[in-house]
C-alpha positions in Angstrom: -25.2 -4.6 -24.0 -28.6 -3.9 -25.5 -32.0 -5.0 -24.2 -30.8 -4.8 -20.7 -32.9 -6.3 -18.0 -32.8 -3.8 -15.1 -31.8 -3.5 -12.3 -28.1 -4.3 -13.1 -25.8 -5.1 -10.3 -22.0 -4.4 -10.1 -20.2 -6.6 -7.7 -16.5 -5.9 -7.1 -14.1 -8.8 -6.5 -12.1 -8.0 -3.3 -10.0 -11.2 -3.5 -7.8 -10.1 -6.4 -5.3 -7.3 -6.7 -7.0 -6.1 -10.0 -9.7 -3.5 -9.9 -12.4 -5.7 -11.3 -16.1 -6.4 -11.1 -18.9 -8.4 -12.5 -22.1 -6.9 -14.0 -25.3 -9.0 -13.7 -28.9 -8.4 -14.8 -32.1 -8.7 -12.8 -32.1 -12.5 -13.3 -28.5 -12.9 -12.1 -27.1 -13.5 -15.6 -23.6 -12.2 -16.2 -23.7 -9.5 -18.9 -20.1 -8.3 -18.5 -16.8 -8.7 -16.6 -14.9 -5.5 -16.2 -11.1 -5.5 -15.5 -8.8 -2.5 -15.1 -5.3 -3.2 -16.3 -2.8 -2.7 -13.5 0.3 -0.5 -13.5 -0.8 1.7 -16.5 0.0 5.4 -16.6 -3.3 5.9 -18.5 -6.5 4.1 -17.6 -7.1 1.0 -19.7 -10.2 -1.1 -19.0 -11.4 -4.3 -20.7 -15.0 -5.2 -20.8 -15.4 -9.0 -21.3 -18.6 -10.8 -22.4 -18.5 -12.8 -19.2 -16.3 -13.8 -16.3 -14.5 -16.5 -18.4 -12.6 -13.5 -20.0 -12.6 -15.3 -23.3 -14.0 -12.5 -25.4 -13.4 -8.7 -25.1 -16.5 -6.8 -26.2 -15.3 -3.2 -25.4 -12.3 -1.2 -24.4 -12.2 2.0 -22.3 -9.1 4.1 -22.6 -8.1 7.5 -21.2 -7.0 10.2 -23.6 -4.3 11.4 -21.2 -2.5 10.8 -17.9 -4.5 11.2 -14.7 -6.1 14.6 -14.8 -9.2 16.5 -13.5 -10.7 16.6 -17.0 -9.7 13.3 -18.6 -12.0 11.8 -21.2 -12.4 8.0 -21.5 -13.2 6.6 -25.0 -15.2 3.5 -25.7 -14.4 1.2 -28.6 -16.0 -2.1 -29.6 -14.1 -5.4 -30.3 -13.4 -4.1 -33.9 -11.9 -0.8 -32.7 -14.9 1.3 -33.7 -15.4 4.3 -31.5 -18.8 4.3 -29.7 -18.4 7.5 -27.7 -16.8 8.7 -24.5 -17.4 9.9 -20.9 -15.6 13.0 -19.8 -15.0 14.2 -16.3 -16.0 17.8 -15.7 -12.7 19.1 -14.2 -12.9 21.3 -11.1 -16.7 21.0 -10.9 -16.2 17.3 -9.9 -14.2 18.2 -6.8 -17.4 18.9 -4.9 -19.9 16.7 -6.8 -19.1 14.2 -9.5 -19.9 15.7 -12.9 -19.5 13.8 -16.1 -20.7 14.2 -19.7 -21.6 11.3 -21.9 -20.6 12.1 -25.5 -21.8 10.1 -28.5 -19.8 8.7 -31.4 -20.2 12.0 -33.3 -18.5 13.9 -30.5 -21.8 15.5 -29.4 -22.8 15.7 -25.7 -25.7 13.4 -25.1 -26.3 12.8 -21.4 -24.9 14.1 -18.1 -24.1 12.2 -14.9 -24.4 14.0 -11.6 -23.8 13.0 -8.0 -27.1 13.4 -6.2 -25.8 14.4 -2.7 -22.2 15.5 -2.3 -22.5 15.5 1.5 -22.6 11.7 1.5 -19.1 11.6 -0.1 -17.8 14.2 2.4 -19.1 12.3 5.4 -17.7 9.0 4.1 -14.3 10.7 3.5 -14.1 12.2 7.0 -15.3 9.2 9.0 -13.3 6.9 6.8 -10.1 8.3 8.4 -11.2 7.2 11.9 -9.8 3.6 12.4 -12.8 1.8 13.9 -15.5 3.8 12.2 -13.9 3.3 8.8 -15.1 -0.3 8.9 -18.7 0.8 8.9 -18.7 3.7 6.4 -19.6 1.2 3.6 -22.9 0.6 5.3 -23.6 4.1 6.5 -22.8 6.3 3.5 -24.0 5.3 0.0 -23.7 7.8 -2.8 -25.9 7.8 -5.8 -25.5 9.2 -9.3 -28.2 10.2 -11.8 -28.0 10.1 -15.6 -29.8 13.1 -17.1 -30.9 13.5 -20.8 -30.7 16.7 -22.8 -34.0 17.8 -21.2 -32.6 17.3 -17.7 -34.9 14.3 -17.2 -33.7 11.4 -15.1 -33.1 8.2 -17.1 -30.8 6.0 -15.0 -29.6 5.9 -11.4 -26.4 4.3 -10.0 -26.5 3.7 -6.3 -23.8 2.2 -4.0 -25.4 -0.5 -1.8 -24.6 -1.0 1.9 -21.6 -3.3 1.9 -18.1 -3.6 3.3 -15.3 -2.2 1.1 -17.9 -0.6 -1.2 -18.4 -3.8 -3.1 -21.9 -3.5 -4.5 -23.6 -1.0 -6.8 -27.0 -1.1 -8.5 -28.1 0.5 -11.8 -31.8 1.1 -12.1 -33.8 2.5 -15.0 -35.9 5.6 -14.3 -37.0 6.2 -17.9 -36.5 4.1 -21.0 -33.8 5.2 -23.4 -33.0 4.2 -27.0 -31.5 0.8 -27.3 -28.5 2.3 -29.1 -27.7 4.4 -26.0 -27.9 1.6 -23.5 -24.3 0.4 -24.0 -22.9 3.9 -24.0 -24.7 4.8 -20.7 -23.6 1.5 -19.2 -19.9 1.8 -20.2 -20.0 5.4 -18.8 -21.3 4.1 -15.4 -18.8 1.3 -15.4 -16.0 3.9 -15.8 -17.5 6.2 -13.3 -17.8 3.5 -10.6 -14.1 2.6 -11.1 -13.1 6.2 -10.6 -15.5 7.3 -7.8 -15.2 4.1 -5.8 -11.5 4.8 -5.0 -12.3 8.5 -4.1 -14.7 7.4 -1.3 
């Protein structure tokens, strides 16, 4: 996933029991199909080249059972480790906080939720039977990727939609081509985790 043509859209498939979505570039070309394996004690995600599911390009796997501070490692089709994204434990209870770590185990980028109140309002109103139908249109959290200088490089935003189906990844500042796949894999994992939390 290099030379990405932003914005990238993530569209969840709500007609299957799997937690899966398709990633498309600005021209609508499929750049990845992401599928979370069901009934696993540890997260196990396959990133296919396209929605035919003929070729797995990447795997994302948790280092432990569900936990506040689980790290999710990325490997390519040959099993080579590309880095990981790690959830920042208790700090993520209020606002989502993740670190993107490179293949040398060094922190490289941070992902921060921009406004925690959006998640709170979505969670509260989502418990009210009739209003819960509309929360997907009213409350749309966004997440920002920051570099080592705290400069914004990429933004992930939930788009107004029923069932939280659609997300958009837009580039704020160019990054090294080598980092694009690591950032994109991190956001793919984040959206799988945060979407089910509200």
